[in-house]
C-alpha positions as CSV (number, residue, x, y, z in Angstrom):
1,M,-14.5,-32.8,17.8
2,A,-15.6,-29.8,15.9
3,T,-14.2,-29.0,12.6
4,K,-12.9,-25.5,11.8
5,K,-13.7,-23.7,8.6
6,V,-10.5,-22.1,7.3
7,K,-10.8,-19.4,4.7
8,Q,-8.2,-20.2,2.0
9,Q,-6.4,-17.7,-0.1
10,S,-7.4,-17.7,-3.7
11,I,-4.7,-18.7,-6.1
12,K,-4.5,-17.3,-9.6
13,Q,-2.6,-18.7,-12.5
14,N,-0.9,-16.2,-14.8
15,P,-0.4,-16.7,-18.6
16,K,3.1,-18.3,-18.1
17,G,1.5,-21.1,-16.1
18,Q,2.9,-19.9,-12.7
19,T,0.6,-19.7,-9.8
20,K,0.3,-16.5,-7.8
21,L,-1.2,-15.9,-4.3
22,Q,-4.1,-13.5,-4.6
23,L,-4.1,-11.1,-1.6
24,E,-7.2,-9.3,-0.2
25,P,-7.1,-5.5,-0.2
26,H,-6.7,-5.3,3.5
27,Q,-3.7,-7.6,3.2
28,V,-2.0,-5.5,0.5
29,L,-2.2,-2.1,2.3
30,L,-0.7,-2.4,5.7
31,R,-0.8,1.3,6.8
32,P,-0.6,4.8,5.4
33,L,2.7,6.6,5.8
34,V,1.8,10.0,7.3
35,T,5.0,12.1,7.2
36,E,5.8,15.7,6.3
37,K,7.0,14.6,2.9
38,G,4.0,12.5,2.4
39,M,1.6,15.3,3.4
40,H,3.4,17.6,1.0
41,R,3.0,15.1,-1.9
42,S,-0.7,14.6,-1.1
43,T,-1.5,18.4,-1.2
44,R,0.7,19.3,-4.1
45,F,0.8,16.2,-6.4
46,N,-2.3,14.2,-5.1
47,A,0.0,11.3,-4.3
48,Y,-0.3,9.1,-1.2
49,S,2.3,6.7,0.4
50,F,1.5,3.3,2.0
51,E,3.4,0.5,3.6
52,I,2.4,-2.5,1.6
53,N,2.9,-6.3,1.7
54,R,6.2,-7.4,0.3
55,L,4.5,-9.9,-2.0
56,A,2.1,-7.3,-3.5
57,T,2.6,-6.1,-7.1
58,K,1.7,-2.7,-8.6
59,E,-1.5,-4.2,-9.9
60,D,-2.5,-5.5,-6.5
61,V,-1.8,-2.0,-4.9
62,R,-3.9,-0.3,-7.6
63,A,-6.8,-2.6,-7.1
64,A,-6.6,-2.4,-3.3
65,V,-6.6,1.4,-3.2
66,E,-9.4,1.7,-5.7
67,K,-11.5,-0.8,-3.8
68,M,-10.8,0.5,-0.2
69,F,-11.0,4.2,-0.8
70,D,-13.3,4.3,-3.9
71,V,-10.9,6.4,-6.0
72,K,-9.3,6.3,-9.4
73,V,-5.6,5.5,-9.5
74,V,-3.4,7.1,-12.2
75,D,0.1,5.8,-11.3
76,V,1.7,3.4,-8.8
77,R,5.4,3.5,-7.9
78,T,6.9,0.9,-5.5
79,Q,10.2,0.8,-3.5
80,N,11.8,-2.0,-1.6
81,R,13.3,-0.4,1.6
82,K,16.1,-2.1,3.5
83,G,16.0,-2.4,7.3
84,K,18.3,-0.1,9.3
85,P,20.9,-1.3,11.7
86,R,19.9,-0.9,15.4
87,R,21.6,-1.6,18.7
88,S,20.1,-2.6,22.0
89,R,22.7,-2.7,24.8
90,F,25.3,-5.2,23.6
91,R,23.4,-6.7,20.7
92,Y,23.3,-5.6,17.2
93,G,20.4,-6.2,14.8
94,Y,18.4,-4.8,11.9
95,T,14.8,-3.6,11.6
96,K,12.8,-5.6,9.1
97,D,12.9,-4.9,5.3
98,W,9.6,-3.4,4.0
99,K,7.9,-2.2,0.8
100,K,6.5,1.2,0.1
101,A,4.1,2.3,-2.6
102,I,3.4,5.9,-3.8
103,V,0.0,6.0,-5.4
104,K,-1.0,9.0,-7.6
105,L,-4.7,9.7,-7.9
106,D,-6.9,11.3,-10.6
107,P,-7.1,15.1,-9.9
108,E,-10.8,14.9,-9.0
109,Y,-10.3,12.3,-6.1
110,R,-8.8,12.8,-2.6
111,I,-8.1,10.5,0.4
112,D,-8.7,12.0,3.8
113,F,-6.7,10.3,6.6
114,F,-7.9,12.7,9.3
């Protein structure tokens, strides 16, 4: 029987003695949010929106964006978004809850999605 090598997540311990799961950059940023409002923010304010992992913190998002896109991040704002009610025939349900991050970059940096 062959043994599998499993890559384990690194676990960090913060100053309070609690352990925290350390996410990789590709696990933090799930996808960019390309919307009209987002494109307006990117051209006018140099701010970009991403859907992020619900366990990610602002520090995780900052590090992931800086590493993946090779830019300098000035500010990170996060929002927890509630799922919307949806109906399919006779059943009612909700879409999943998700987390959004708006990342403002230094004026000399840009991210090109297209």
